N, C-alpha and C positions, 0 to 999 in steps of 0.2 A: 251364501254367495256362490254364484255359478262359476264354473271354471273359466268361462269367457271373461267375466268381470275380474277375476283374480289375475288372468293373463294380461288384461288390459292395464290393470293397476301396476303390475310388475314392469310392463313395458314403459309406462309413463314415468315410473321412478327411475328406470334405467336411463331414459331420455334426459331427465333432469340431471342425473349424476354425470352423464357423458357431456352434457352442455356445460356444467360447472367445471368439469376437468379441462375441457378444451378451450373454454373461454374464460378461464380463471384470470382475474385482473393482474397486471404487472405488479401492483402493490403487494400482492402475496409474496412474490419473489423478493421485493424490497424488505419485507418483514423477516424473511428467512436469512438474508444476508446480514441484516442489522443484528440478528440474534446470535451470530457466530463470528463477527468481526467488527472492526472499527469503521468499515465502509458503510456508506449510506446511499440509497437510491432515492433521490428527491424528484418530485414532479413526474412520477412514472406514467407511462402511457402504453397501450397495447395489452398483450396478455403475458402470462407467466412463461409462455413458450416462445413468443416472438414480440419483443417490446424494447423500450428505450427509457432512459431516465438521465437526470443530471447526476454525475458521480460526486460524492462528497466524502470526506474523511472526518471523523469525529474524535475529539479529545475527551469526550465525556461531558463537556459543558456546552460546546459550540461545534458547528460543522462548517468546515471550509470546503467550498465547492470548486471543482475544476470547470473551466469554460467548455462549452460543447456538451453533447449528450453521448452516453454510452449505450450501445445497442447490443442485444443478445438474441440468438436464434437457436432453438432446440434442434439437435441433430438426430433425427428419428432413426437414421440408418445404424446408429451406434447400438440401438436396442438389439439388433441381430447378434451383437457380440457380447451381450449380457451387461451392458453398461449404459449410463446416461451421458450424453455429450452436449456441450454448449459451445458455440462460437461467439466470442465477444469482440466488439469493435469500439474504438474511440479515436477521436482526432489526435490524442497524444500517443497512441500506440501505432507502431510502424506497420504491423500486419495483425490480422485477426488472431486472437489467442484461443487455442483449443483447450477446453477443460472437460474432463470425463470423470465419472464416479461409478464404481462397481459395487457400492454398498459397504466397502471397507476402506478403500483408498481413493482419494481425489488426485488425479494427475493434471498438472499444469504444463502446457507446452512451452518451449522457450520463446522469449520475446524481448522486445525493447520498447521503451516509452520515454517521453520527454515531459517533465512536469516543471511548473514554475517553483523556484526555490522557496517562495513564500509558504509553500506547503509544509516546510520544516517547522513552522510555528506550532503545528499540532503536537509536537514532541514536548512542548513546554519550555522550561528554562534550559539553556540561555537563549534559545532561538526566538521565543516570543518577546524577548527584550531587544535583541539586536535587529529585528525586522529584516530578515535575509532577502537578498535579491539575487538575480542570475537565473540559471536553469539547472535542473537535475536530469542527467541522462542515466536512466535505469536499464539494466539488462540482467537477464537471469536465464539459466539453463533449464532443462526439463526438471521439474520438481514434483514432489508428492507430499500430500497431507494425510496423516493417519491419526488414529487416537493417541499415538505416542508423541505427535508433534509434526513439525515441518522438516522436510529433508530437501536440501538444495543450496545453491549458492546464488547470492544476489550482489551485484556490483552497482554502486551509485557514484557517479561523477558529478561533483558540483562545479560547474564551469562558470568562469567570469564572476566569481562570488562578490557580493556586495553587502553592505550593511548601512542602515540609516544612521548609525552611530559614528560612521567614519567617512571622511571625504575622499579617502583613497579608493580608487576604482580602476581596475578590479583588485580585490584583495588576493586573488590567486585562484588556482584550480586544485581541487581536493578530491580524494578518492576513498570511499569506504567499501570494504568487502566483508560480507557477512556469510559465513558457512554454517549451516544448521544441520544437526544430526539428531532429529527427534526433539527431545526436551532440552538438549544441550547444543552449544555452538560457540563459535569464535568470531570476533570482528576486529578489523584493523582500520586505522585512519592514517593516511599519508598525504603529504603535500606534493603535488606534481610540479607546481611552479608558482611564483608570486611572492610578495613581500611578507605576507602573514604565514607563519610556519606552524602547522598543526600536526602532531604525531601522537599515536596512542594505540592501545589494545583494549579489547573488551571480551567478556565472556557472557554467554547466555545460559541461563538455567531456569527452568520452570516458568518460561515466558518473560523473564526479567533480564535485561541486558545491563551489566555493570561495566562502565568504561572509565579508564584512567589514562592520562597522557599529559602532554605539555603543550603550551601555546607560547610562541615567541615571535619576534619580527627580525627581519634583516637589520643589521646594526644601524644603517643610515635611515631606517624607516621607523625606528622604535618610538621616536617622539610623536610622529604622526598617528601611530597605532596604539599608543599607550592607553588611551581612554577605552577603546574597544576591547583590548586584551584584558584590561582590569575587570570587565564584566563577566569574563569566561570562567573565572575561578580565583582562588587565593594565590597571592604571589609567593614565589620562592626565588629570591635574587632577581635576575633579569627575566626569568620565565614565570608563567602562570601554570598552576597545577589544574588539570582537568579531572574532575570526578563527577561523572554523570551517571544517572540511572533511569532507565525507561522500561515501561511495561508494555508488552505487545498486546 
């Protein structure tokens, strides 16, 4: 084979490779995300570098999807600094989230988001029984993900909480703060206001959060909230003991 034919064949192969890389479908990104988290990118469009999809969260059996589409755009200028960067946008996110990866550590910029409280059902019991309503206000500082685990703090406020099992609306406002330090971390649950009183602490180890606490109601609301509280755990006097376990 002549040198000209060899060169032509090499150029053709290079052209195919470049085309595949630059026009790789967004579905490839979805497969990557699904392989490393509980997030799912449904109905993807565009390319792996600049695309969009419906964002879903899976509990291993079904996927609950958020309204609207999530969009991402590869930040080519980050390559000059030896890392890959992506800007992520969604209707539930106040500002675009900056994510970068240098081959060892993934950095997540600070952000805020608002999700429907119905998303709590992906955690399983007791949320898939009480059918939660209201909204979740989520905020986090700059965080990082390494082979050792997640490092950062996430605060979730459940505002104007509701449940299909209770006529009391709202049940209250609640706050969960999770601080992770690699494979370990701590979580706290407090009641900010409202007739339903939830308190507790949790610990995270090896991706599993074990939470213990109590559920009660203001004295004049115990009769109205008795049925809902009974679903949350075993009773101990006027209170209910919370013993929940979740895998990340």
